[in-house]
C-alpha positions in Angstrom: 130.0 107.0 87.2 132.8 106.6 88.8 132.9 104.0 91.4 133.2 104.2 95.1 133.7 101.4 96.8 132.6 103.0 100.5 129.7 104.7 99.2 128.7 101.4 97.9 129.1 99.6 101.0 127.2 102.1 102.7 124.1 101.8 100.9 124.4 97.6 101.0 124.9 98.3 104.8 121.6 99.9 105.2 120.3 97.3 103.2 118.9 100.1 100.3 118.8 97.2 97.5 117.1 99.2 94.6 119.6 102.2 95.7 122.6 99.7 94.9 120.8 98.2 91.8 120.6 101.3 90.5 124.1 102.5 92.0 126.0 100.0 90.1 124.7 99.8 87.1 125.5 103.4 86.6 129.3 102.5 87.0 131.0 102.9 83.7 134.3 100.7 84.9 135.1 98.8 88.2 138.5 97.8 89.2 138.9 94.2 88.5 139.9 93.5 92.0 136.6 94.5 93.6 134.7 92.7 90.4 133.6 89.7 92.5 132.5 92.0 95.2 130.0 93.9 93.2 128.6 91.1 91.4 127.9 89.7 94.1 126.4 92.1 95.5 124.5 93.6 92.4 123.5 90.2 92.2 121.7 90.4 95.7 120.3 93.7 95.1 118.1 92.3 92.3 116.7 89.6 94.1 116.1 91.7 97.4 114.2 94.0 95.0 112.5 90.4 93.8 113.7 91.8 89.9 113.7 88.0 89.6 114.2 87.1 86.0 117.0 90.0 86.1 118.4 88.5 89.2 118.9 84.9 87.3 120.7 86.8 84.7 123.7 88.6 87.3 123.4 85.0 89.3 125.1 83.4 86.0 127.3 86.2 85.4 128.4 86.4 88.7 128.7 82.7 89.0 131.1 82.4 85.8 133.5 85.2 87.5 133.1 83.5 90.9 132.2 79.8 90.7 133.4 79.2 94.0 131.2 80.8 96.1 129.0 78.4 98.4 126.1 81.1 98.6 125.7 81.8 94.6 125.9 77.5 94.1 123.0 77.4 96.4 121.3 80.7 94.7 121.1 78.9 91.9 120.0 75.3 93.4 117.4 77.4 94.8 116.3 78.9 90.9 116.4 75.8 89.7 114.3 74.0 93.0 111.4 76.7 92.2 111.5 75.3 88.3 111.0 72.0 89.7 114.2 71.1 87.8 115.4 68.8 90.6 118.3 67.4 89.1 119.7 70.8 88.5 119.0 72.1 91.9 121.0 69.2 93.4 123.8 69.5 91.2 124.5 72.9 92.2 123.6 72.3 96.4 126.0 69.9 95.9 128.4 72.1 94.7 127.3 74.5 97.6 128.5 71.8 100.2 131.5 71.0 98.5 132.5 74.9 99.1 130.8 74.3 102.5 129.9 70.9 104.2 129.4 72.3 107.6 126.4 74.7 106.4 122.8 72.8 107.9 121.1 75.4 105.5 122.7 73.6 102.4 122.3 69.9 103.7 118.6 70.9 103.8 118.7 72.2 100.7 120.1 69.1 99.1 117.7 67.1 101.5 114.4 68.8 99.8 115.6 68.2 96.5 116.3 64.9 96.9 113.1 64.2 98.4 111.6 65.6 95.6 113.3 63.5 93.0 112.1 60.6 95.2 115.5 59.8 96.6 113.7 59.5 100.0 116.9 57.9 101.9 119.3 59.8 100.5 116.9 62.9 101.5 116.8 61.6 104.8 120.5 61.4 105.4 120.9 65.2 104.4 118.2 66.4 106.3 119.8 64.5 109.2 122.9 66.3 109.1 121.2 69.5 108.5 119.7 68.7 112.2 123.3 67.7 113.6 124.9 70.4 111.6 122.6 72.8 114.2 119.9 74.1 111.7 117.7 76.6 113.8 114.4 74.4 113.0 112.5 72.0 113.8 112.3 69.0 111.3 111.4 65.8 113.3 108.0 65.6 112.0 109.4 65.7 108.5 112.3 63.3 109.1 109.9 60.9 110.9 107.5 61.3 107.8 110.5 60.4 105.2 110.7 57.6 107.4 107.2 56.3 107.2 106.9 57.2 103.3 110.0 54.4 102.9 108.3 51.9 104.8 105.3 52.0 103.1 106.4 53.4 99.2 103.7 56.3 99.6 104.0 59.8 98.3 101.5 61.3 100.2 101.9 62.8 103.9 100.3 60.9 106.5 97.6 61.7 108.9 100.5 61.3 111.3 102.7 63.8 110.0 99.7 66.7 109.7 98.8 65.8 113.5 102.4 66.4 114.3 101.8 69.3 112.4 99.2 70.8 113.7 100.3 70.0 117.3 103.9 72.0 116.9 103.7 74.8 114.1 103.2 78.0 115.9 101.3 79.3 112.6 98.2 76.9 113.6 98.6 78.6 117.2 97.2 81.6 116.1 93.0 82.7 115.8 92.3 82.2 111.9 91.6 86.3 111.9 95.6 86.5 112.5 96.5 84.0 110.1 98.3 84.9 107.1 96.0 83.3 105.1 93.5 85.9 105.7 95.1 87.1 102.1 92.9 83.8 100.5 90.1 84.0 103.1 88.6 87.2 102.7 88.2 86.9 99.2 86.5 83.2 99.9 84.3 85.0 102.4 83.3 87.9 99.9 82.1 85.2 97.0 80.1 82.8 99.9 78.8 86.6 101.2 77.7 87.6 97.5 75.8 84.4 96.4 74.0 83.9 99.7 75.1 80.5 99.9 73.9 79.2 103.6 75.8 76.2 104.5 79.5 75.6 103.5 81.1 72.0 103.5 84.2 72.6 103.4 87.0 69.9 102.9 90.2 69.8 104.3 88.9 71.9 107.0 92.8 71.9 108.7 92.7 73.2 112.5 89.5 75.4 111.6 91.1 79.1 111.4 89.1 79.5 108.2 86.0 78.1 110.0 87.1 81.0 112.6 86.9 83.5 110.0 83.6 82.5 108.6 82.0 82.6 112.2 83.3 85.4 112.8 82.4 87.4 109.3 79.4 84.9 108.6 77.2 84.5 111.7 73.9 83.4 110.6 75.5 81.2 108.3 75.9 76.8 109.0 79.7 75.4 108.2 80.9 71.5 108.3 84.4 70.8 108.4 86.1 67.9 107.4 89.6 66.5 107.6 91.8 63.4 108.1 94.0 64.2 111.2 92.9 63.7 114.5 94.8 66.6 116.2 93.0 69.3 113.4 89.5 68.3 114.3 90.0 68.3 117.8 91.8 71.8 117.5 88.7 73.3 115.4 86.0 71.7 117.8 87.6 73.6 120.4 87.9 76.7 117.9 84.5 76.7 116.9 82.0 75.5 119.1 78.7 74.9 117.2 80.1 74.0 113.8 80.2 70.4 113.0 83.6 68.5 112.6 84.4 65.3 111.5 87.1 63.2 111.1 87.2 61.6 107.7 89.6 60.7 104.7 88.7 62.2 101.4 87.4 61.4 99.0 83.7 60.1 100.5 81.6 57.8 98.8 79.0 59.8 99.6 78.2 63.2 101.2 74.5 62.8 101.8 75.1 62.8 105.5 76.1 66.4 105.6 72.9 68.1 103.7 72.0 70.1 103.3 75.0 72.2 101.7 75.1 75.0 99.1 79.0 75.4 98.5 82.1 73.2 98.7 85.1 74.5 99.9 88.2 72.8 99.2 91.5 75.3 100.4 94.9 73.8 99.5 93.9 70.5 99.7 94.3 68.7 95.7 97.8 69.7 95.6 98.9 67.4 98.4 97.0 64.8 97.6 97.3 61.9 95.3 93.9 61.3 94.4 92.9 64.9 93.5 90.6 64.4 90.7 89.2 61.4 92.5 87.6 64.0 95.1 86.2 66.3 92.7 84.7 63.4 90.9 83.3 62.7 93.8 81.6 66.1 94.6 77.6 66.4 93.6 77.4 67.9 90.1 75.3 70.7 91.3 76.9 72.5 94.0 79.1 75.4 93.7 82.7 74.8 94.9 85.6 77.2 95.7 88.9 76.1 95.7 92.5 77.1 96.2 95.9 75.4 94.7 99.4 76.8 94.9 102.1 77.9 92.6 104.5 77.3 94.9 106.6 73.9 96.5 106.3 72.8 100.1 107.1 69.6 101.8 103.4 67.9 101.6 102.6 68.6 97.8 102.7 66.4 95.0 101.8 68.8 92.4 102.3 72.7 92.0 100.4 75.2 89.8 102.3 77.2 88.2 99.9 79.0 85.9 95.9 79.2 85.3 96.3 76.4 82.3 97.9 74.3 84.8 94.6 73.9 86.2 92.5 74.1 83.7 94.8 71.4 81.6 94.6 69.4 85.2 90.7 69.6 85.5 88.9 70.8 82.5 87.8 67.1 82.2 86.0 67.1 85.5 84.7 71.0 86.1 83.1 73.7 84.1 82.1 77.1 84.0 86.3 77.4 85.7 86.4 80.8 87.0 90.5 81.6 88.3 91.4 84.2 90.5 95.3 85.6 91.2 95.4 85.7 95.0 99.3 86.9 95.5 100.7 86.1 98.9 104.6 87.1 98.5 106.6 88.7 95.8 106.8 84.8 94.3 103.7 83.0 95.6 100.5 83.0 94.0 97.4 80.9 95.6 95.0 80.7 93.0 91.4 80.9 94.0 89.1 78.8 91.6 85.1 79.3 91.8 83.6 75.9 89.5 81.0 73.1 89.2 81.6 69.4 88.8 80.5 68.3 84.9 77.4 66.7 84.7 77.9 63.1 83.9 75.7 60.5 82.2 75.7 58.5 86.0 74.0 62.0 87.5 71.6 62.3 84.5 70.3 58.8 85.1 69.9 59.4 89.0 68.4 62.3 88.6 65.7 60.5 85.9 64.9 58.4 88.3 64.7 60.7 91.7 62.4 62.7 89.8 60.0 60.0 88.2 
């Protein structure tokens, strides 16, 4: 098809990205003076159409032709950040800043890559620069937490950080039934209902939004929630009067005081804590476990799970009868729903023997 720049511009302005991709792919020849414009928007069209494999190929092509484009360098940094290759992500975010050092998003992106590479002092400088350059995002909790981690030499986000996040973030102000996580919670509710569980022990219950969903869908069930955040527990108690909530840091040595419970729920907790394996090992061996973990990165995530094998490889020595379901929360993001129980150890067998005899 003959190149028509005005026609292409109209479709780009209307953000019909699939049409943009199809149209550009049909051109037999593109004038040299328009190549940069076309290559940039071909990459953007594939990205907006969620064709990520094609988008990355087109991004490399565009960068080879147009290496001094800040947006393309930032996009390549995002690609490597998602792949958890933070050193390469740093390289491209720096390249973007060399072209446009006033862009607050570029400073934030570089700060996030530094943080994941455990260069926390550098991360702090970049994130502060992002704020001073006018980023439209409250980063005070992140800055405060990085300062705490530099002082304490710890990587796990503190209870103080989560207190601030739960108090400030608008996504925790909505009811559980209006949360974007309903895509994850409803399948949990279906499993709990189908298996006729009567008492949930929720480890890392947050501000009680999942508890709200339980209460509205399974009003006859008993529920206990545990979280180390004082603010989370305060919000949960207001949301769900009648349910029990307790502020404690996981893992616990014993869970006897919360008996009887017949199912353990642990949603998006394991990726946040250093003692994830210790937490699973601490659980009763004869109680079903429903847990969720993400495939994507975030500030408080110490690990991600890109595939089912990542989950099995990390927890196979602790859990048995592992069943995993993929739940897409966006075009790229997945939360894995895992059904399992803890493996019985020799100590469990000895304890059970003396309890019965």
